[in-house]
C-alpha positions, 0 to 999 in steps of 0.5 A, spaced: 262 541 449 264 547 452 263 545 459 266 539 458 272 542 455 273 547 461 272 542 466 278 538 463 282 544 462 281 545 470 283 538 471 289 540 468 291 545 472 288 542 478 294 541 483 298 546 480 299 550 486 301 544 489 306 542 484 309 549 485 307 552 478 307 560 477 303 565 473 305 566 467 310 572 467 311 573 474 314 569 480 310 563 483 309 562 490 312 556 491 315 555 484 317 559 478 323 564 479 324 563 486 323 555 485 329 556 479 333 560 484 334 554 489 337 550 484 343 554 483 345 555 490 348 550 495 351 553 502 356 548 506 355 549 513 362 550 517 362 548 524 368 553 525 366 559 529 370 565 530 365 570 532 359 571 537 352 568 535 347 572 531 342 575 535 335 578 532 332 584 536 327 587 531 323 585 524 319 590 520 313 589 519 312 584 524 306 581 521 304 579 514 302 574 508 307 570 505 312 574 500 312 580 505 318 584 504 321 585 511 327 588 514 331 584 520 335 588 524 340 585 530 347 584 532 353 579 529 348 578 522 355 576 518 361 579 515 358 579 508 354 575 503 358 569 503 358 568 511 350 568 511 348 561 510 342 560 513 335 564 515 329 562 517 322 565 519 317 561 522 320 555 520 321 557 513 328 557 509 328 564 506 335 564 505 334 565 497 331 571 498 335 574 503 340 580 501 345 582 506 346 589 507 350 589 513 352 586 520 346 589 523 341 589 517 338 583 512 332 584 507 328 578 505 321 576 503 317 571 508 316 564 505 310 560 506 310 557 513 306 552 516 306 556 523 303 562 523 308 565 528 315 563 530 322 566 531 327 569 526 333 565 526 340 567 522 345 562 521 352 564 519 359 561 518 363 565 523 358 565 528 353 559 527 346 558 529 343 565 532 337 566 537 331 571 536 328 576 541 322 578 537 317 573 532 313 574 526 306 573 525 304 570 518 297 572 516 293 568 511 292 571 505 285 574 502 281 570 497 283 573 490 278 573 484 279 571 477 281 578 474 285 580 480 292 581 479 297 576 483 304 575 484 302 568 486 299 562 482 292 562 484 288 555 486 282 555 481 278 550 484 277 554 491 276 561 488 269 564 487 266 569 482 264 576 483 261 577 476 254 577 479 251 580 472 253 574 468 250 568 470 251 564 464 254 557 465 256 559 472 255 555 478 250 558 483 255 558 488 259 563 484 253 568 484 253 569 492 255 576 494 262 578 498 257 581 503 251 576 504 248 580 510 248 587 506 251 590 513 258 593 514 263 588 516 267 589 522 273 584 523 273 581 530 280 580 534 278 573 536 284 568 535 283 564 529 286 558 533 280 558 538 275 559 533 278 553 529 278 549 536 271 551 537 268 550 530 272 543 529 271 541 522 266 547 520 268 553 516 266 561 516 266 561 508 259 561 506 260 558 499 263 552 503 259 545 504 261 546 512 259 553 513 257 555 520 253 561 521 255 562 528 263 562 526 261 567 520 258 572 525 263 571 530 268 573 525 265 578 521 260 581 526 262 580 533 261 587 535 254 589 530 248 591 534 242 587 534 238 593 530 243 592 525 242 584 525 235 585 524 236 589 518 241 583 515 235 579 516 231 583 512 236 584 507 236 576 506 229 576 506 229 581 500 234 577 496 230 571 497 224 575 494 228 577 489 229 570 487 222 568 487 220 574 483 225 573 478 221 566 477 214 569 477 217 574 472 219 569 467 212 566 467 209 573 466 213 574 460 210 568 457 202 569 459 200 572 452 203 566 448 200 561 453 193 564 452 193 564 445 195 557 445 189 556 450 184 559 446 186 555 440 185 549 443 178 551 446 176 553 439 178 546 436 174 543 442 168 547 441 168 545 433 169 538 435 163 538 439 158 541 434 160 537 429 159 531 433 161 526 427 167 522 426 169 525 420 169 531 422 173 529 428 178 526 424 179 532 419 179 536 425 185 532 428 189 532 422 188 539 421 190 540 428 196 536 427 198 540 420 197 547 424 202 544 430 207 542 424 206 549 421 207 552 427 213 548 429 216 549 422 215 557 423 218 557 430 224 553 427 224 558 421 224 564 426 229 562 431 234 558 427 238 564 425 238 566 433 239 560 435 245 559 430 248 565 433 247 563 440 251 557 439 256 560 435 257 566 440 257 560 446 263 556 442 267 563 441 266 565 448 268 558 450 274 558 446 276 565 448 275 562 455 280 557 454 285 561 450 285 566 456 285 561 461 291 557 458 294 562 454 301 561 457 301 554 454 299 557 447 304 563 447 309 559 450 313 556 443 313 564 441 315 566 448 321 561 448 324 563 441 323 570 444 327 569 450 332 565 447 334 570 442 334 575 448 339 570 452 334 569 457 335 562 458 333 562 466 326 564 464 325 559 458 327 553 463 322 556 468 317 556 463 318 549 461 318 546 468 312 549 469 309 547 462 312 540 463 309 539 470 302 542 468 301 539 461 307 533 461 302 528 461 295 531 458 290 527 454 287 533 451 289 533 443 290 541 443 295 541 449 299 535 446 300 539 440 302 545 443 306 541 448 310 538 442 312 544 439 315 546 446 319 540 446 321 541 439 324 548 441 327 546 448 331 540 444 333 546 439 335 550 446 339 544 448 343 543 442 344 551 442 347 551 449 351 544 448 354 548 442 355 554 446 358 550 452 363 546 447 365 553 444 372 556 445 375 560 448 370 561 454 370 563 461 369 558 467 362 562 469 359 561 462 361 554 462 358 553 469 352 557 467 351 553 460 352 546 464 347 548 469 342 550 464 343 543 460 342 540 467 335 543 468 333 541 461 335 534 463 340 534 456 342 527 454 349 524 456 354 528 460 355 535 458 360 537 463 364 531 461 364 533 454 366 541 456 372 538 460 374 534 454 373 540 449 377 544 454 383 539 454 383 539 447 383 547 446 389 548 451 393 543 447 391 546 441 393 553 444 400 550 446 402 547 439 399 553 435 403 558 440 410 554 438 408 554 431 407 561 430 413 563 434 417 558 429 414 561 423 415 568 425 423 566 427 424 563 420 421 569 417 424 574 421 430 577 418 431 582 424 437 580 429 432 580 435 425 579 436 420 584 438 420 587 445 418 581 450 411 583 453 411 582 460 404 584 464 405 588 471 404 582 475 408 577 471 415 576 473 418 583 474 424 581 478 426 577 472 426 583 467 429 587 473 435 582 474 437 583 466 437 590 467 442 590 473 449 592 471 456 592 475 458 598 479 465 597 478 469 600 472 473 593 471 467 589 473 463 592 467 469 593 462 468 586 459 461 587 457 462 594 455 461 592 448 454 590 448 448 594 446 444 597 452 438 595 448 439 587 449 436 588 456 429 590 453 429 585 447 428 577 448 430 572 443 424 568 440 425 562 444 425 566 451 419 570 448 415 563 447 417 560 453 414 566 457 408 566 452 407 559 453 407 559 461 402 565 461 397 561 456 397 555 461 396 559 467 391 563 464 387 556 462 389 551 466 386 554 473 379 554 470 380 547 467 382 544 474 376 548 477 371 546 472 374 538 474 373 540 482 366 543 481 364 536 477 367 532 482 363 536 488 357 537 484 357 544 484 356 544 477 349 542 477 342 545 480 340 543 487 334 539 484 339 535 479 344 534 484 339 531 489 336 526 483 343 524 480 348 525 485 349 517 486 350 517 478 355 523 478 359 520 484 360 514 480 362 517 474 366 522 477 370 516 480 370 512 474 373 519 470 378 521 475 383 516 472 381 519 465 382 526 468 389 525 471 391 523 464 389 529 461 393 533 466 399 529 465 398 530 457 398 538 458 404 538 463 407 533 458 406 537 452 408 544 456 415 540 458 416 537 452 415 544 448 420 548 453 425 542 452 424 542 444 426 550 444 431 550 450 434 543 451 433 539 444 438 534 446 434 532 451 428 529 446 428 523 442 428 523 435 420 522 434 419 527 440 424 532 436 419 532 430 413 534 434 416 539 439 422 542 436 423 545 429 427 551 432 433 554 428 438 554 433 443 559 430 446 561 437 446 558 444 442 562 449 446 566 454 446 564 462 442 571 463 436 569 459 436 562 461 436 564 468 430 568 466 427 562 463 428 558 470 425 564 474 419 563 469 418 556 469 419 556 477 413 561 478 409 557 473 410 551 478 408 555 484 402 557 481 400 550 479 402 548 486 397 553 489 391 550 485 393 544 489 394 539 483 398 533 486 405 533 486 406 527 482 403 530 476 408 536 476 414 532 477 416 533 470 416 540 471 421 539 477 425 535 472 425 540 467 427 546 472 433 541 474 435 540 467 435 548 466 439 550 472 444 545 470 444 547 463 444 555 465 450 553 469 454 550 464 452 555 459 454 561 464 461 558 465 462 557 458 461 564 456 465 566 462 471 562 459 470 566 453 469 573 456 476 571 460 479 569 454 478 576 451 481 579 457 488 579 454 485 584 449 483 589 454 490 589 458 492 596 458 499 595 462 497 600 467 501 599 473 499 601 480 503 602 486 503 594 488 506 593 481 499 590 478 495 592 472 487 591 472 488 584 469 487 580 476 482 585 478 478 584 472 479 576 472 476 576 479 470 581 478 468 577 471 468 570 476 464 574 481 459 577 476 458 570 473 457 567 480 452 572 482 448 571 476 447 564 478 445 565 485 438 564 483 439 558 479 444 555 485 439 556 490 434 551 491 427 553 492 422 548 496 421 541 493 427 542 488 434 538 488 441 541 488 444 541 481 450 538 484 447 532 486 449 528 480 456 526 480 456 527 473 454 534 474 459 535 479 465 533 475 463 537 469 462 544 473 469 542 476 472 541 469 469 548 467 471 552 473 479 549 472 478 551 464 476 558 466 482 558 471 487 555 465 484 560 460 486 566 464 493 563 465 494 562 458 492 569 457 498 571 461 503 567 457 500 570 451 501 577 454 508 575 456 510 573 449 506 578 445 511 581 440 513 589 441 509 591 435 503 589 438 503 592 445 500 599 445 504 602 451 502 610 450 499 610 456 504 607 461 505 609 468 509 607 473 509 609 481 511 616 482 515 614 488 520 609 484 526 612 482 527 614 475 535 612 475 536 612 468 531 617 465 528 612 461 521 613 462 518 619 458 512 620 454 514 616 448 516 610 452 515 603 449 515 596 453 520 591 452 519 584 452 523 584 459 518 589 462 512 585 460 515 579 463 516 583 469 509 585 469 506 578 468 510 576 473 508 581 478 501 579 476 502 572 477 505 573 484 498 577 486 494 571 483 497 566 487 497 570 494 490 573 493 486 572 487 486 565 486 484 564 494 479 569 493 475 565 487 476 559 491 472 562 497 467 565 492 466 558 489 465 555 496 460 560 498 456 558 492 456 551 494 461 549 488 463 542 489 471 540 488 474 546 490 480 543 492 481 540 486 480 546 482 485 550 487 490 545 486 490 544 479 490 552 478 495 553 482 500 548 479 499 551 472 500 558 475 506 556 478 509 553 472 507 559 468 511 563 473 517 559 474 518 559 466 517 566 465 522 567 471 527 563 468 526 567 461 527 573 465 533 571 469 536 568 462 535 575 459 538 579 464 544 574 468 547 572 461 550 578 459 552 580 466 555 573 467 558 573 460 562 580 461 566 577 467 571 573 464 573 578 458 573 584 464 578 580 468 583 578 463 582 585 459 589 588 458 592 581 458 591 581 466 595 575 469 594 573 476 601 570 477 604 577 475 600 583 477 602 589 481 600 591 488 592 592 488 590 599 488 582 598 488 577 594 484 578 594 477 572 596 472 569 589 470 567 588 477 564 596 477 561 594 470 558 588 473 555 592 479 552 597 474 549 592 470 546 589 476 543 596 479 540 597 472 536 590 473 534 593 480 532 599 477 528 596 472 525 591 477 524 596 482 520 600 477 515 595 476 514 591 482 518 592 489 516 585 491 520 582 485 527 585 487 529 580 492 527 574 488 530 577 481 537 580 484 538 574 488 538 569 482 542 574 478 547 574 484 547 567 484 549 566 477 554 572 478 557 568 484 557 561 481 561 564 475 566 568 479 567 561 483 568 558 477 573 563 474 577 563 480 577 555 481 580 555 473 586 559 475 592 555 476 596 559 481 596 566 484 602 571 486 601 574 492 598 581 489 594 577 484 591 573 490 590 580 494 587 583 488 582 577 487 580 577 494 579 584 494 574 584 488 570 577 491 569 581 497 567 587 494 562 584 490 560 579 496 559 585 501 555 589 496 550 584 494 550 581 501 542 583 502 541 578 496 545 573 498 542 566 498 545 559 501 547 558 494 551 564 492 554 564 499 557 557 497 559 560 491 563 566 494 566 561 499 568 556 494 571 562 490 575 565 496 577 558 498 581 557 491 585 563 493 592 563 497 591 565 504 593 572 506 599 571 511 601 578 513 597 583 517 599 589 512 596 585 506 589 584 511 590 592 512 591 594 505 585 589 503 580 593 508 583 600 506 581 598 499 574 595 501 573 601 504 575 606 499 571 602 494 565 603 498 566 610 499 567 612 492 561 607 490 556 609 495 551 613 491 551 607 486 551 602 492 545 605 496 540 601 492 543 594 495 542 597 502 534 596 502 532 590 506 529 584 502 523 580 503 523 575 509 522 569 504 523 569 496 521 564 491 527 562 486 
């Protein structure tokens, strides 16, 4: 039974070397750990070559058996481990054991090659297939005994036993010594191929059936002397004699027993002959039988215990033999549990593959029982690996590792697709959980600002830097001075949410996409699994491509909807708002934070594009970016209008040399700063559309721009009509070059309504000539649409305000002067019909001129540019009134006509530089209403009196001698 069991066991192991099984605890020659490693790699061959082909110039050692570690040296052996894609020695692929050290050195192990001598060929991506100037000789391995340590699996059918001292149950051939001749072996250098050719079909192995003595002598004793060969013959004879002597000694050892039996039989025979009777014969025959029976029983009694112990020892020996020989299988269940606990899944899979190849189809019940235990534990391992695969969060490396393990274990279903589905659900869950956490935190947070926005070093530093920029000009930054500086470093919850959400997607989606790519190209699976199920997986990948596209679309859809729910809730439907919204919109985000969000989403889009995700799957993000850009422009312009409206509160009424306050400059800087903050938003990144492509957007932006201009015009009107008590002019200053004619400007001076009108008028003039045109250029530089409309509407509103304020000022100043003319002319009951000879210009005209000079001084103090425009209008009013009064006189006496002509000419000549066609016409009509001077004496008197007036009033009339502006507005 023991023999049959052993033979059966040997049959189970038969061909194990051929199937690649390795010895327990060590790597197999053609399988084991080395076989398993082959399952994990697949090297694509690239035809592109940018370097010289590899050249092998040396190998050390240059000969050896299989799995010998060699060092290869040469030139252009690759730029790195990933560049090395092929290495063969004697035609065998040694890439799996190759270790790239440098471009001139590679270390590897020689595989089991068919050829005993061949070249070393290195193949790289950069240089292609190389050549070799040296070769390697592969030696045949020596025979290995059953107790010898070995790194490879030994074919047990071909080994010979060296245990010559134990010959029970061992075939006779196993008793042969390693050196049957008993003399020193001297290996010859005769080529092995020549010997195989010379002794075709024979063998030098003396245990072989085809043993050739001549081959054996040539291979082992080609240089042995004849005397030594004669000694070898003597040794062979001695061994034969010892064998015969052993048989003879066995016979000698049983001679005593033989002689005793012989004596007993002889005595019986003699007694039978002496009696000679049948009775005696029968009696003696019966006695002989009894004696033999007793002898047999006695022998059985004496040797029963010994024979029982012998059978038991044989059984135990056979059992231990089986346990020793098949301890791999018997220890495998426990080893599997231990390796699973340590996480050595590679070892478990390797052992399982070996056990499956050896005992998968066994008919031995003991083996079936233990192999069933192995299958039970492997099934538990499959479940454990599947749980770990579907566990989240998990790295891409771990996912690929678990998928390969399950593939090698031939798990049911498609674990890789299950992993893809689990990752998809996990990403969606993370996104919605992120939103819920921020919404919950916002509702429960009583602080005005969220915690500091945490940005990684590699995440959008430019966006935060943009928020920290401040204006360099004092006037440009004055409208922001009220804000706390800490606002730059704190982000609202919705902005922090978008930052966190996009960071989350960018940390999960790339691995998700790479997992799908690996699933499609089959790199998730081992090499063996890939070859066996390549067609099936390719078919599954094509069928599931549509499903995966839906997964990506769902992730992109959720990302866009969650951002819209936080920043653009009006763009969602009611049902979508309940799912993706829920934010408390206490205030609108500023344009600067929206700009930061746009930069964040743009970088997210660029990162996703770098993954080579199809553009149609990312179109929702492009649409979101466009809507955010439009919204940012609208919000920025609205906030700019609010900032402009507050500029009225910051008017300091400080007038510079040009008659301007800081208000126009502040207004322009406010617009410029607003447009500069929109520069990145207005700029179109690759693949983006212009924000002004929609007519609706163009119209809204145009209206908001016009609104900003009109808001500022309203500020000017508000300032011009503000009550005196609301104006703080304690810091009023004027041009130091302006004449302080009346000593009216000192420390406690306060602005009058007329002075405020003049300052606003001066600002309006500057706005019309410079500021509005500069703003239009800035709009055009930033590609705004409808600039002509913006300029026309703004200019019309500004001119309307200017004209209205100018008329109010003229009314305030001209009416008193005009009203004083008529009473002054007829003061003292003056009569044009009865008056004395003129002696000079009367006081009423001097008083009117002094009032005009006062207006000139007031206007000149504020703005020199306004003097011609204001005085021309006042002169028109005075001349018109004077003409009316002259035309109302019924008749003039000679002296009356001379007096009237003197005063009219004095006024006309004094304000000649401010005459307009209207005022000239009025003076002409006034003179035409007077009688003509008939005598030369009257003309001479008129000229003398005019010169006398101009001489006496020279100082006062100096202000009227300045050159007016070329073109004046009225």
